[in-house]
Phi, psi and omega in degrees: 000321180298320178300318181296316180297316179298317179299314181298317179295318178295314180299318179299317179297317178300314180297315181295321177296317179295323182281006175292337179217140181288347182291343183267005188307308187295336179300318181261333185257042181300325181304323181297329185252011189271359185267173187299316182249116182249133179297140185311305184296321179292319181296329178271000180075019178271059184300328183287356172295325181249327186255144176276135175278331180281160176294140172229114184056037177082004181240133177270153173065030171285171178281150185289324185218188173294158182304314183295322178295321178296314181299317183292336176306322178257321183263061186292347174289350182265017178295136184302328181288354174278355189241133175279319175238145181217145180292143185312304180299326179294315179299321181284354181073031184244066179306326185290352175295320182255329187250139170277126188284347181250305178199163184205160173274355187242148178305153180062020180055034176292152183286336179202178177307144186308308182300314179297322179295314181298312183284352174293337174250322182270073187300336182298343180260007182282331186296137179299140177081002180291137178248163180295135184299318185272307187272345180066015178275155177293153183268355176199169176082008179234152177287146179277115183292338182267350181226090183306136178085357180245157179270152178297130176209177184307317183288355174297327181240333186247141174229111182294352179251015179292141189278321189251307195292152175284149182065012175056036180283138180287136172066020180259000000 
């Protein structure tokens, strides 16, 4: 038990020493940056674009603003007033519901494969053999006719970040 306590105290000291400056983040937090798609600011080690180096309510490295405000600082095309219809998590200012803010194995830093991500909220499409209500096409297991080499998935027709159309249909 004594060894464990000494280890914890040593580890805590190492962490506190490292947290003396935001420049050392990637040394310990490699896991955050180890995936295929890395967010620009994180990949360049610019942690202070999103995180505060100063204490905020006694905690270091909290985010400077709400997640959506931070995202919009760089992604200003994503302002809610640019959209006539908007996807629920986007309206709520919760980019992190769908996107990993540091890195991801999936394009657009999505948290998981598009179809799996969509049905994680749209449970009505989880059941095996369910077909699309309108088009009657299967929701998986078929090639996407509009994107050669890719499989049919929700984003074949829908884009939750589409600016004008209802139901987020592409090109409508």
